[in-house]
C-alpha positions in Angstrom: 9.3 28.6 -20.3 12.4 27.0 -19.6 12.8 23.0 -20.2 12.0 21.3 -16.8 13.4 18.5 -18.4 16.7 19.8 -19.5 16.9 21.6 -16.1 16.5 18.0 -14.5 18.6 16.3 -17.6 21.5 18.2 -16.6 20.7 18.5 -13.2 21.5 14.7 -13.4 24.2 14.4 -16.2 26.7 16.6 -13.6 29.6 14.8 -12.0 28.2 13.9 -8.6 30.5 15.1 -6.4 32.7 13.4 -4.2 31.4 11.5 -0.4 34.0 13.0 2.6 34.8 10.0 4.3 32.9 9.5 7.4 35.1 10.2 11.2 33.4 9.5 14.7 33.5 11.8 16.6 32.7 10.9 20.8 32.5 13.2 23.4 33.0 12.6 26.7 29.6 14.7 29.1 31.0 15.4 31.7 27.5 17.6 33.0 25.8 15.9 35.7 22.3 16.9 34.3 22.9 15.5 30.5 24.7 12.1 31.5 20.9 12.5 33.6 19.5 12.7 31.1 21.2 10.3 28.3 21.5 7.6 30.5 17.5 8.1 31.2 17.4 8.3 27.3 19.2 5.1 27.0 17.0 2.9 29.4 13.5 3.7 28.1 14.6 3.7 24.2 15.1 0.3 25.5 12.4 -0.4 27.7 10.7 0.1 24.0 12.5 -2.4 22.8 11.2 -4.8 24.7 7.0 -3.5 25.5 7.1 -3.1 22.0 8.5 -7.2 21.8 5.3 -7.6 24.3 3.2 -6.3 22.3 3.8 -7.8 19.3 3.6 -11.9 21.0 0.7 -9.9 22.5 -1.3 -9.2 19.0 -0.3 -12.5 17.5 -2.1 -14.1 20.9 -5.1 -11.7 20.3 -5.6 -11.0 17.0 -6.5 -14.4 15.2 -9.4 -14.4 18.6 -11.1 -10.6 17.3 -10.4 -11.5 13.3 -12.6 -14.8 14.2 -15.4 -12.8 15.8 -15.6 -10.6 13.1 -16.0 -12.8 10.6 -18.2 -15.5 12.8 -20.5 -11.8 13.2 -19.7 -11.3 9.9 -21.5 -14.5 8.6 -24.5 -14.1 11.2 -25.2 -10.7 10.2 -24.9 -10.7 6.5 -22.7 -7.4 6.5 -20.4 -6.0 7.3 -20.0 -4.7 11.0 -18.9 -0.8 11.3 -17.2 -1.4 14.8 -16.3 -4.6 16.8 -14.5 -3.9 20.3 -13.0 -6.3 22.6 -13.3 -5.7 26.6 -11.6 -7.8 29.5 -13.1 -8.1 32.8 -10.5 -5.8 34.2 -12.0 -3.0 32.1 -9.0 -3.2 28.9 -10.4 -2.3 25.4 -9.4 -3.4 21.6 -10.8 -2.6 18.6 -10.7 -4.9 15.6 -10.6 -3.0 12.6 -10.6 -4.0 9.2 -9.8 -1.7 5.7 -10.7 -2.3 2.6 -8.0 -1.2 0.0 -9.0 -2.7 -3.8 -8.6 -1.1 -6.0 -4.7 -0.5 -4.6 -2.5 -3.0 -5.6 -2.1 -4.9 -8.4 -3.4 -9.6 -7.9 -1.2 -11.9 -8.8 -1.6 -14.6 -11.1 -1.4 -16.6 -7.4 -4.0 -14.7 -5.5 -6.3 -15.2 -8.5 -6.2 -18.8 -8.8 -6.9 -18.7 -4.8 -9.8 -16.2 -5.1 -11.2 -18.7 -7.9 -10.6 -22.2 -5.5 -12.5 -20.5 -2.7 -16.0 -18.6 -4.7 -15.5 -19.0 -7.7 -15.2 -18.9 -11.8 -18.6 -16.8 -11.9 -17.7 -14.5 -8.7 -14.0 -14.6 -9.3 -14.6 -13.1 -12.4 -16.7 -9.6 -9.9 -14.7 -9.6 -7.4 -11.3 -8.5 -10.0 -11.0 -5.3 -12.2 -8.8 -4.7 -15.8 -7.8 -1.2 -16.0 -4.5 -0.1 -17.6 -1.9 2.1 -16.4 -0.2 4.4 -18.3 3.3 5.9 -18.6 5.7 7.5 -21.0 7.0 6.0 -23.8 10.9 7.5 -23.4 12.0 7.1 -27.1 9.0 9.4 -28.3 9.2 11.0 -25.1 13.7 12.6 -25.8 12.3 12.7 -29.5 13.4 16.5 -30.7 10.8 19.0 -29.5 8.8 17.1 -27.5 9.7 18.2 -23.9 9.0 21.7 -24.7 6.1 21.5 -25.8 4.9 18.6 -22.6 3.2 21.5 -21.3 0.1 22.3 -24.0 -2.1 19.3 -25.1 -1.3 16.4 -26.9 -3.4 17.9 -29.8 -1.0 20.5 -29.7 1.7 19.0 -30.1 0.3 17.5 -33.5 -0.8 20.5 -34.7 3.0 22.7 -34.2 3.9 19.0 -35.8 6.4 18.5 -33.2 4.8 14.3 -33.0 3.1 13.6 -35.9 -1.1 12.1 -35.6 1.0 8.2 -34.3 4.1 9.3 -32.3 1.1 10.8 -30.2 -0.7 8.3 -30.7 2.2 6.6 -29.1 3.0 9.0 -26.4 1.6 6.5 -23.8 2.1 3.1 -23.3 -0.5 0.9 -21.4 -0.3 -1.8 -18.8 -2.9 -3.7 -18.1 -3.0 -4.5 -14.0 -5.6 -7.0 -12.7 -7.4 -5.6 -9.5 -9.5 -6.0 -6.9 -12.0 -4.1 -6.6 -13.0 -2.4 -4.3 -16.3 -2.8 -1.7 -15.8 -6.7 -2.4 -14.7 -6.6 1.7 -18.3 -5.5 2.1 -19.2 -8.1 -0.2 -17.6 -10.8 2.0 -20.9 -12.8 3.2 -22.3 -13.8 0.3 -19.3 -14.4 -1.7 -19.3 -16.9 0.7 -22.7 -17.7 0.7 -21.9 -17.2 4.5 -19.5 -19.5 5.0 -16.6 -18.9 7.9 -14.0 -20.7 6.9 -14.9 -19.8 3.5 -14.6 -15.5 4.4 -11.8 -16.8 6.7 -9.9 -17.7 3.4 -11.3 -15.4 1.4 -9.9 -12.3 3.3 -6.2 -14.5 3.9 -6.3 -14.4 -0.1 -7.4 -10.8 -0.5 -3.7 -10.2 0.8 -2.5 -5.6 0.8 -6.9 -5.5 -0.4 -7.4 -6.2 2.9 -5.3 -4.6 5.2 -7.4 -5.7 8.7 -6.0 -4.4 13.3 -6.1 -4.5 16.4 -5.5 -1.4 18.7 -6.3 0.1 21.8 
């Protein structure tokens, strides 16, 4: 069987092709229909940018209000609201969405300190999850014969004496990781004793582990 690592290495080692010098070609359009289409496109693009800018300004005003009402409702009911919508007298409506993205990102020391300051060390210990991530140890990976045997189980590699038992053990390097447990969001009220200010602070401290946004 062809060695995929060898093929990839050979490809990477091949001399890079010289990049052709870029030239700028400008064509003058005379077809009335195409002229009209291009001008309309440019105008629409400019309008889209303006509307996007206006949208961000409005979002900056409305979203903090929506988040505050979400947290108040959460605190009063003691459980995460499934859906929370806001409607104006004129009939315009937005939905405020909050998503739990625990266990997807790592927690910085600064984040952990803030979380601990808000809910205490005991609760913080139940919120964070410590696990391990793995990567190849390249020094072992590049040992003669190892790449050819990677399609097999590590035990087979040991039996074939491609790796010693110690090398098989060292093939993967574990890195500790601290993240936020999934389910922390729905437990927000209990963790903060239904205190709105604490809930808001903890949501902010959780950063990318809890994502919220407003959609129409």
